[in-house]
C-alpha positions as CSV (number, residue, x, y, z in Angstrom):
1,M,0.1,0.1,0.1
2,D,1.4,3.4,-0.9
3,K,2.5,5.9,1.8
4,F,-0.5,8.3,0.8
5,M,-3.5,5.6,1.0
6,S,-1.7,4.9,4.5
7,M,-2.1,8.2,5.5
8,R,-5.4,8.6,4.5
9,I,-6.4,5.7,6.3
10,F,-4.8,6.9,9.4
11,S,-6.7,10.2,9.2
12,R,-9.7,8.8,8.7
13,V,-9.1,6.3,11.8
14,V,-8.3,9.4,13.9
15,E,-11.6,11.1,12.4
16,A,-13.9,8.2,13.2
17,G,-12.3,7.0,16.3
18,S,-12.7,3.5,14.9
19,F,-10.8,1.0,12.6
20,S,-14.0,-0.9,12.3
21,V,-16.0,2.2,11.0
22,V,-13.1,3.1,8.4
23,A,-13.2,-0.7,7.2
24,E,-16.5,-0.6,6.6
25,H,-16.5,3.0,4.8
26,M,-13.9,1.9,2.6
27,S,-15.6,-1.4,1.9
28,C,-12.3,-3.7,3.1
29,S,-11.3,-5.5,5.7
30,K,-10.4,-4.2,9.4
31,G,-7.2,-6.0,9.3
32,N,-6.0,-4.1,5.9
33,V,-7.0,-0.8,7.8
34,S,-5.0,-1.8,10.6
35,R,-2.1,-3.0,8.8
36,A,-1.9,0.4,7.0
37,V,-1.5,2.1,10.2
38,L,1.1,-0.4,11.6
39,S,3.1,0.4,8.4
40,L,3.4,4.1,9.0
41,E,4.3,3.4,12.8
42,D,6.9,1.1,11.6
43,Q,8.0,3.5,9.0
44,L,8.2,6.4,11.6
45,Q,9.4,4.2,14.4
46,A,6.6,5.6,16.4
47,R,3.5,4.7,18.0
48,L,0.7,7.1,16.6
49,L,-2.5,5.7,17.9
50,Q,-3.3,4.5,21.6
51,R,-5.8,1.3,21.2
52,T,-8.1,0.2,23.6
53,T,-10.8,-2.5,23.1
54,R,-13.2,0.7,23.3
55,R,-11.5,3.5,21.8
56,V,-8.5,4.9,19.5
57,S,-6.9,7.9,20.6
58,L,-3.6,9.8,19.4
59,T,-0.2,9.6,21.1
60,E,1.7,13.1,21.2
61,P,3.7,12.0,18.2
62,G,0.1,10.9,16.4
63,K,-1.4,14.3,16.8
64,R,1.7,16.2,15.3
65,Y,1.6,13.8,12.4
66,Y,-2.1,13.8,12.0
67,Q,-2.0,17.6,11.8
68,K,0.9,17.4,8.8
69,C,-1.2,14.5,7.3
70,K,-4.2,16.8,6.9
71,R,-2.0,19.5,5.2
72,V,-0.1,16.9,3.0
73,L,-3.4,15.4,1.9
74,A,-5.3,18.5,1.2
75,D,-2.5,20.0,-0.8
76,L,-2.4,16.5,-2.6
77,D,-6.2,16.9,-3.5
78,D,-5.8,20.4,-4.4
79,A,-2.8,19.2,-6.9
80,E,-5.0,16.6,-8.4
81,A,-8.1,18.9,-8.8
82,E,-6.0,21.6,-10.5
83,A,-4.1,18.6,-12.8
84,R,-8.0,17.4,-13.7
85,D,-9.1,20.9,-14.1
86,A,-6.3,21.9,-16.2
87,H,-6.9,18.8,-18.7
88,T,-10.6,19.4,-19.2
89,R,-10.0,22.9,-19.7
90,A,-7.4,22.3,-22.3
91,R,-9.8,19.7,-24.0
92,K,-12.7,21.9,-23.7
93,T,-10.6,24.7,-25.3
94,L,-9.2,22.4,-28.1
95,R,-12.8,21.5,-28.7
96,S,-14.1,24.9,-28.7
97,L,-11.3,25.7,-30.9
98,R,-12.0,23.1,-33.5
99,N,-15.9,23.6,-33.7
100,R,-15.3,27.5,-34.1
101,S,-12.2,27.6,-36.4
102,R,-11.8,24.5,-38.3
103,P,-15.4,24.6,-40.5
104,R,-14.2,28.1,-41.4
105,T,-10.8,27.3,-42.2
106,V,-11.5,24.3,-44.0
107,D,-14.5,26.3,-45.8
108,A,-12.2,28.8,-47.1
109,L,-9.6,26.4,-47.8
110,D,-12.1,24.2,-49.9
111,H,-13.4,27.9,-51.5
112,R,-10.1,28.6,-52.8
113,I,-9.1,25.5,-54.1
114,S,-12.0,25.2,-56.0
115,Q,-11.5,28.8,-57.4
116,A,-8.1,27.7,-58.5
117,F,-9.1,24.5,-60.0
118,S,-12.0,25.9,-61.9
119,C,-9.9,29.0,-63.0
120,R,-6.8,26.6,-64.4
121,F,-9.0,24.1,-66.2
122,S,-12.0,26.2,-67.1
123,A,-9.7,28.4,-69.6
124,S,-8.4,25.4,-71.6
């Protein structure tokens, strides 16, 4: 699982306060959610969440990491939305230009070719 997905899962666990709720929301197993958080904790060599049978709470390093995760994930979402919008705008612009200018250009070129052809061959 990639790091961004693990960060997203961690953030959702913090917000929901439950591994089960996140697993259900993401249509995956509770084990997958738990493994994603454990993977982050292993990479960071820090315990992010305090788990009991009844609740999940943030540790001190977990609080700091959660705040940074929220910013990073928000920036990632913004960057993806910008890229998607730029691509959509570019396609719309091209489509618009093609629909507006191509017929006129093709018609004008077609007309010039017809005139040149008729002038050349009608005089003989």
